[in-house]
Backbone as CSV, one residue per row, in Angstrom:
resi,resn,N_x,N_y,N_z,CA_x,CA_y,CA_z,C_x,C_y,C_z
1,MET,177.866,-18.810,-75.837,178.272,-17.713,-74.851,179.427,-16.570,-76.041
2,LEU,179.288,-15.439,-75.220,179.924,-14.224,-76.037,181.296,-14.155,-75.447
3,LYS,182.126,-13.702,-76.278,183.486,-13.488,-75.913,183.496,-12.157,-75.139
4,THR,184.271,-11.926,-74.555,184.870,-9.944,-74.050,186.174,-9.954,-74.614
5,LYS,186.276,-8.700,-74.736,187.352,-8.053,-75.072,188.495,-8.433,-74.757
6,THR,189.019,-9.267,-73.387,189.969,-9.802,-72.720,190.064,-11.141,-72.607
7,GLU,189.090,-11.894,-73.422,189.722,-13.102,-73.995,189.729,-13.160,-75.463
8,THR,189.610,-12.248,-76.092,189.671,-12.639,-77.731,190.766,-11.703,-78.253
9,GLU,191.770,-12.419,-79.110,192.966,-11.709,-79.396,192.583,-11.200,-80.813
10,ILE,193.071,-10.242,-81.050,192.659,-9.128,-82.451,193.746,-8.585,-83.156
11,ALA,193.829,-8.606,-84.427,194.853,-7.944,-85.009,193.866,-7.149,-86.439
12,VAL,194.559,-5.730,-85.810,193.765,-4.512,-86.814,195.053,-4.420,-87.919
13,ARG,195.152,-4.427,-89.572,195.711,-4.077,-90.554,195.290,-3.138,-90.885
14,LEU,196.587,-2.216,-90.984,195.705,-0.791,-91.987,197.126,-0.491,-93.310
15,TYR,196.171,-0.327,-94.365,197.250,-0.137,-95.740,196.714,1.079,-96.228
16,ASP,197.765,2.034,-96.666,197.450,3.279,-97.699,196.539,2.752,-98.587
17,ASN,195.597,3.678,-98.597,194.988,3.142,-99.932,195.366,4.064,-101.209
18,LYS,195.817,2.885,-102.045,197.005,3.660,-103.142,195.715,4.184,-104.453
19,PHE,194.587,4.104,-104.141,193.462,4.344,-104.982,192.777,5.447,-104.381
20,TYR,193.276,6.316,-103.366,192.701,7.059,-102.585,192.783,8.384,-104.219
21,GLY,191.601,9.250,-104.039,191.118,10.057,-104.755,190.733,10.022,-106.354
22,THR,191.086,8.599,-106.225,190.790,8.160,-107.924,189.159,8.092,-108.288
23,THR,188.862,8.441,-109.256,187.029,8.001,-109.644,186.885,6.697,-109.972
24,TYR,185.733,6.657,-109.644,185.454,5.012,-110.400,183.901,5.135,-110.664
25,GLY,183.701,6.180,-111.236,182.486,6.872,-111.738,182.382,8.076,-111.857
26,LYS,181.382,8.588,-112.991,181.041,10.242,-112.691,180.742,10.863,-111.523
27,GLY,181.969,11.786,-111.432,181.775,12.037,-110.067,181.657,11.231,-108.723
28,LEU,182.055,9.927,-108.724,182.421,9.525,-107.531,183.737,9.297,-107.225
29,TYR,184.071,9.379,-106.427,185.607,9.296,-105.845,185.872,8.285,-104.810
30,ARG,187.142,7.557,-104.847,187.376,6.815,-103.802,187.775,8.045,-102.632
31,ARG,187.388,7.665,-101.132,187.561,8.819,-100.245,188.362,7.957,-98.808
32,ALA,188.359,6.620,-99.010,189.121,6.013,-97.997,190.514,6.163,-98.083
33,LEU,191.266,6.880,-96.756,192.423,6.858,-96.692,193.500,6.335,-96.143
34,TYR,192.497,4.784,-95.526,193.048,3.668,-95.274,192.206,2.582,-95.473
35,ASN,192.549,1.377,-96.140,191.700,0.149,-96.155,192.343,-1.017,-95.065
36,GLY,191.410,-1.645,-94.722,192.143,-2.888,-93.906,191.584,-3.828,-93.609
37,SER,191.829,-4.340,-92.541,191.048,-5.913,-92.004,191.242,-5.886,-90.486
38,ILE,190.412,-6.868,-89.901,190.273,-6.846,-88.301,190.081,-8.582,-88.545
39,ASP,191.312,-9.287,-87.979,191.164,-10.714,-88.023,191.297,-11.002,-86.396
40,LEU,190.169,-12.181,-86.303,190.166,-13.088,-84.974,190.576,-14.229,-85.221
41,GLN,191.751,-14.932,-83.889,191.888,-15.859,-84.122,190.664,-17.299,-83.375
42,THR,190.098,-16.756,-82.474,188.785,-17.284,-81.826,187.682,-16.327,-81.321
43,PRO,186.504,-16.528,-82.593,186.058,-17.210,-83.417,187.207,-16.693,-84.752
44,LEU,187.484,-17.719,-85.631,188.082,-17.430,-86.730,187.376,-16.771,-87.815
45,VAL,187.723,-15.517,-87.813,186.719,-14.117,-88.417,187.291,-13.650,-88.749
46,LYS,187.157,-12.762,-89.865,187.843,-11.767,-91.041,186.894,-10.635,-91.174
47,TYR,186.894,-9.047,-90.605,186.198,-8.051,-90.974,187.387,-7.313,-91.580
48,VAL,186.411,-6.419,-92.794,187.559,-5.577,-93.685,186.247,-4.101,-92.942
49,ILE,187.178,-3.033,-93.556,187.329,-1.919,-93.065,187.705,-1.037,-93.723
50,ASP,187.337,0.487,-94.164,187.941,0.903,-94.842,187.504,2.740,-93.815
51,LEU,188.697,3.657,-93.835,188.947,4.297,-92.875,188.581,5.866,-93.451
52,PHE,187.572,6.732,-93.030,187.362,8.359,-94.166,187.244,8.852,-92.676
53,ILE,187.404,9.978,-93.371,187.115,11.332,-92.454,185.534,11.104,-91.660
54,TYR,185.088,11.856,-90.945,183.978,12.129,-90.470,182.765,11.790,-91.566
55,ASP,182.453,13.239,-92.161,181.344,12.880,-93.319,181.279,12.248,-94.422
56,ASP,182.495,11.586,-94.911,182.075,10.577,-96.195,181.830,9.223,-95.035
57,TRP,182.500,9.371,-94.272,182.156,7.712,-93.178,180.481,8.047,-92.927
58,ALA,179.708,9.297,-92.117,178.573,9.319,-91.939,177.563,9.062,-92.897
59,ASN,178.229,9.780,-94.105,176.968,9.840,-95.510,176.905,8.344,-95.845
60,GLN,177.564,7.376,-95.231,177.367,6.134,-96.091,176.309,5.375,-95.360
61,ALA,176.276,5.722,-93.843,175.006,5.128,-93.112,173.716,4.917,-93.362
62,LYS,172.947,3.888,-93.572,172.024,3.328,-93.933,170.953,2.517,-93.290
63,THR,171.504,2.133,-91.971,170.696,1.257,-91.047,170.351,2.217,-89.672
64,ASP,169.470,1.761,-89.099,169.080,2.433,-88.073,170.346,2.166,-86.873
65,ASP,170.766,1.030,-86.910,171.749,1.070,-85.949,173.151,1.529,-86.199
66,GLN,173.429,1.927,-87.679,174.564,2.815,-87.914,174.108,4.732,-87.692
67,MET,172.675,4.968,-87.605,172.327,6.023,-87.218,172.850,6.063,-85.826
68,LYS,172.379,5.384,-84.816,172.433,5.589,-83.665,174.188,5.468,-82.808
69,ILE,174.854,4.570,-83.805,176.062,5.335,-83.283,176.847,6.529,-83.929
70,ILE,176.190,6.968,-85.142,176.447,8.546,-85.650,176.336,9.661,-84.464
71,ARG,174.959,9.276,-83.771,174.733,10.488,-82.856,175.342,10.149,-81.717
72,LYS,176.110,9.079,-81.235,176.855,8.992,-80.056,178.122,9.506,-80.422
73,ILE,178.627,9.554,-81.396,179.875,10.272,-81.892,180.323,11.579,-82.356
74,GLN,181.262,12.261,-81.564,181.795,13.607,-81.951,182.603,13.386,-83.136
75,LYS,182.084,14.527,-83.976,182.910,14.935,-85.289,183.828,15.766,-84.629
76,ASP,185.123,14.862,-85.522,186.678,15.462,-84.935,187.610,15.555,-86.238
77,LYS,188.381,16.556,-86.506,189.020,16.710,-88.024,190.074,15.243,-87.501
78,ASP,190.202,15.098,-86.206,191.778,13.721,-86.347,191.142,13.004,-86.045
79,LEU,190.098,12.251,-86.250,189.754,10.652,-86.213,189.481,10.447,-87.527
80,LEU,189.943,8.899,-87.965,189.106,8.454,-88.773,188.056,7.199,-88.533
81,PHE,187.131,7.257,-89.504,185.975,6.206,-89.360,185.807,4.931,-89.780
82,SER,185.227,3.520,-89.603,184.625,2.849,-90.141,183.884,2.087,-90.192
83,TRP,182.867,1.533,-91.117,181.776,0.616,-90.605,182.369,-0.755,-90.724
84,ILE,182.164,-1.548,-90.189,182.685,-2.923,-90.418,181.958,-4.104,-91.299
85,TYR,182.596,-5.061,-91.975,182.000,-5.865,-92.933,182.651,-7.283,-92.395
86,ARG,181.983,-8.301,-92.613,182.460,-9.416,-92.136,182.471,-9.968,-93.395
87,TYR,184.089,-10.832,-93.576,184.444,-11.219,-94.644,184.570,-12.893,-94.885
88,SER,183.716,-13.065,-96.204,183.557,-14.691,-96.228,184.410,-14.855,-97.669
89,LYS,185.305,-15.581,-97.260,186.535,-15.887,-98.265,186.013,-16.902,-99.614
90,GLU,185.047,-17.882,-99.250,184.880,-18.926,-99.534,183.508,-18.214,-100.629
91,ALA,182.539,-17.338,-100.074,181.558,-16.815,-101.077,181.852,-15.515,-101.542
92,GLN,182.971,-15.074,-101.067,183.472,-13.265,-101.682,182.630,-12.760,-101.437
93,THR,182.159,-12.748,-100.301,180.866,-11.593,-99.514,181.285,-10.657,-98.711
94,LYS,181.139,-9.410,-98.435,181.249,-8.984,-96.878,179.646,-8.426,-96.624
95,THR,179.535,-8.596,-95.383,178.218,-8.980,-94.508,178.206,-7.291,-93.611
96,LEU,177.724,-6.709,-93.590,177.459,-5.666,-92.686,177.058,-6.078,-90.890
97,VAL,178.004,-5.707,-90.610,178.007,-6.129,-88.703,177.632,-4.889,-88.196
98,TYR,177.023,-5.126,-86.322,177.110,-4.153,-85.757,178.617,-3.685,-85.659
99,GLY,178.849,-1.997,-85.263,179.816,-1.633,-85.234,180.767,-0.780,-85.656
100,CYS,181.612,-0.223,-85.491,182.691,0.492,-86.022,184.102,0.319,-85.535
101,CYS,184.994,1.014,-86.250,186.535,1.024,-86.075,186.525,2.716,-85.945
102,ILE,187.297,3.248,-85.091,187.602,4.683,-85.078,189.187,4.806,-85.088
103,MET,189.976,5.451,-85.423,191.418,5.646,-85.463,191.686,6.890,-85.175
104,ASP,192.265,7.645,-84.343,193.266,8.819,-83.593,194.154,9.027,-84.457
105,CYS,194.707,9.946,-85.282,195.573,10.190,-86.529,196.271,10.765,-85.495
106,ASN,196.148,11.215,-84.234,197.413,11.771,-83.521,198.230,10.882,-82.493
107,ASP,197.694,9.959,-82.209,198.585,8.676,-81.307,198.485,7.719,-82.257
108,ASN,197.643,6.972,-83.139,197.475,6.126,-83.541,196.791,4.952,-82.937
109,ASN,195.803,5.413,-81.919,195.108,4.836,-80.945,193.695,4.358,-81.977
110,VAL,193.312,3.002,-81.973,192.337,2.495,-82.858,191.516,1.672,-81.993
111,VAL,190.073,2.460,-81.628,189.067,1.436,-81.115,188.137,0.835,-81.754
112,VAL,187.910,-0.469,-81.583,187.187,-1.223,-82.715,186.116,-2.129,-81.709
113,LEU,184.588,-1.461,-82.419,183.201,-2.098,-81.619,182.620,-2.937,-82.693
114,ILE,182.334,-4.112,-82.090,181.856,-5.469,-82.833,181.222,-5.960,-82.193
115,GLY,180.150,-5.850,-82.962,178.625,-6.891,-82.114,178.400,-7.967,-83.539
116,ASP,178.692,-9.361,-83.745,178.339,-10.008,-84.584,177.572,-11.297,-83.974
117,ASP,176.753,-11.106,-83.972,175.562,-12.340,-83.612,175.376,-13.641,-84.167
118,GLU,175.910,-13.673,-85.429,176.296,-15.177,-86.155,177.506,-15.864,-85.645
119,PHE,178.484,-15.066,-85.369,179.782,-15.483,-84.340,180.093,-15.130,-83.096
120,GLY,178.467,-14.760,-82.375,178.884,-14.763,-80.922,179.802,-13.854,-80.555
121,LEU,179.963,-13.174,-81.013,180.976,-11.846,-80.880,180.880,-11.105,-80.431
122,GLU,180.680,-10.147,-79.159,180.826,-9.239,-78.819,181.547,-8.084,-78.338
123,GLY,182.209,-7.287,-78.630,183.431,-6.886,-77.731,183.730,-5.215,-78.216
124,ASN,184.907,-4.690,-77.278,185.352,-3.566,-77.959,186.926,-3.479,-77.471
125,TRP,187.593,-3.151,-78.022,188.798,-3.082,-78.046,189.429,-1.570,-78.165
126,THR,190.648,-1.528,-77.519,191.174,-0.065,-77.755,192.811,-0.774,-78.069
127,LEU,193.722,-0.250,-79.077,194.752,-0.898,-79.472,195.709,0.452,-79.368
128,VAL,196.852,0.021,-79.856,197.894,1.129,-80.601,198.494,0.750,-81.856
129,ALA,198.320,1.552,-83.103,198.663,1.087,-84.020,200.289,1.492,-84.316
130,LYS,201.455,0.517,-84.781,202.803,1.090,-85.195,202.858,0.927,-86.458
131,PRO,203.893,1.944,-87.092,204.141,1.316,-88.136,204.564,-0.099,-88.486
132,CYS,204.670,-0.694,-89.954,205.311,-2.094,-90.071,206.474,-1.854,-90.944
133,ARG,207.509,-2.829,-90.610,208.350,-2.875,-91.720,208.001,-3.270,-93.016
134,GLN,208.928,-2.958,-93.996,208.577,-3.443,-95.133,208.346,-5.281,-95.565
135,ALA,207.574,-5.317,-95.927,207.288,-6.745,-96.630,208.620,-7.727,-97.138
136,VAL,209.053,-8.604,-96.853,210.117,-9.605,-97.237,209.847,-10.423,-98.257
137,ASN,210.465,-10.685,-99.133,210.131,-11.134,-100.486,208.785,-10.601,-101.565
138,GLY,208.990,-9.394,-101.266,207.757,-8.903,-101.957,206.050,-9.052,-101.521
139,GLY,205.765,-9.640,-100.584,204.974,-9.117,-99.989,204.338,-8.430,-99.136
140,LYS,202.768,-8.318,-99.316,201.997,-7.062,-98.618,202.009,-6.653,-97.365
141,ALA,203.031,-5.586,-97.314,202.908,-5.336,-95.779,202.061,-4.252,-95.462
142,ALA,201.355,-4.521,-94.197,200.717,-3.601,-93.815,201.469,-1.873,-93.173
143,THR,200.513,-0.959,-93.398,201.278,0.608,-92.995,201.032,0.746,-91.709
144,LEU,200.299,0.145,-91.033,199.921,0.160,-89.654,199.478,-1.569,-89.130
145,LEU,200.319,-1.395,-87.843,199.324,-2.901,-86.993,198.884,-2.590,-85.727
146,ALA,197.834,-2.958,-85.596,197.652,-2.682,-83.830,197.001,-4.145,-83.508
147,THR,197.600,-4.827,-82.441,197.121,-6.089,-82.029,197.140,-6.199,-80.336
148,ASN,196.447,-7.274,-80.058,196.780,-7.668,-78.564,197.297,-8.992,-78.443
149,ALA,198.103,-9.404,-79.619,198.399,-11.009,-79.400,199.937,-11.029,-80.382
150,ASP,199.885,-12.106,-80.262,201.285,-12.876,-80.939,201.148,-13.431,-82.136
151,LEU,201.328,-12.793,-82.772,200.636,-13.340,-84.101,201.417,-14.265,-85.101
152,SER,202.584,-14.345,-84.266,203.664,-15.281,-84.488,202.857,-16.888,-84.381
153,VAL,202.406,-16.998,-83.660,201.404,-18.451,-82.916,200.109,-18.567,-83.859
154,TRP,199.940,-17.801,-84.570,198.470,-17.651,-85.138,198.715,-18.599,-86.376
155,GLN,197.427,-19.226,-86.460,197.279,-20.372,-87.293,196.970,-19.343,-88.963
156,LYS,197.481,-19.410,-89.748,197.285,-18.969,-91.494,196.143,-19.277,-91.975
């Protein structure tokens, strides 16, 4: 049975990309403004995202599903976009899933659309990302956090 957006708690963590603008090969630049993760508690699954301006994001499209998404979305200079990859910690692999993440830089609204058949997950969420306080004890704190859950009760 598929979970709906009202039943599924989600946390989107965004980090400034400290490598933005650097090269990783001749003529190849890191163009993601933010790196991030999307965590769900039930089902317990983690996705990774990299937020780009529209042109850089659209140029990464490789599948028919991605092309369908691009055709439905209007180009806007105030929006950042990401494809969504399921992350397996055990295998240390990323698998593309259907969907995308969009962030409006004006009001920090984050829209997440995920269709992951392997985990029986289909949903969309609209959240507001808020700035995070600095990490305590040298931990890595997200720059922005968007969630519909009380993260203090989530299992680690």
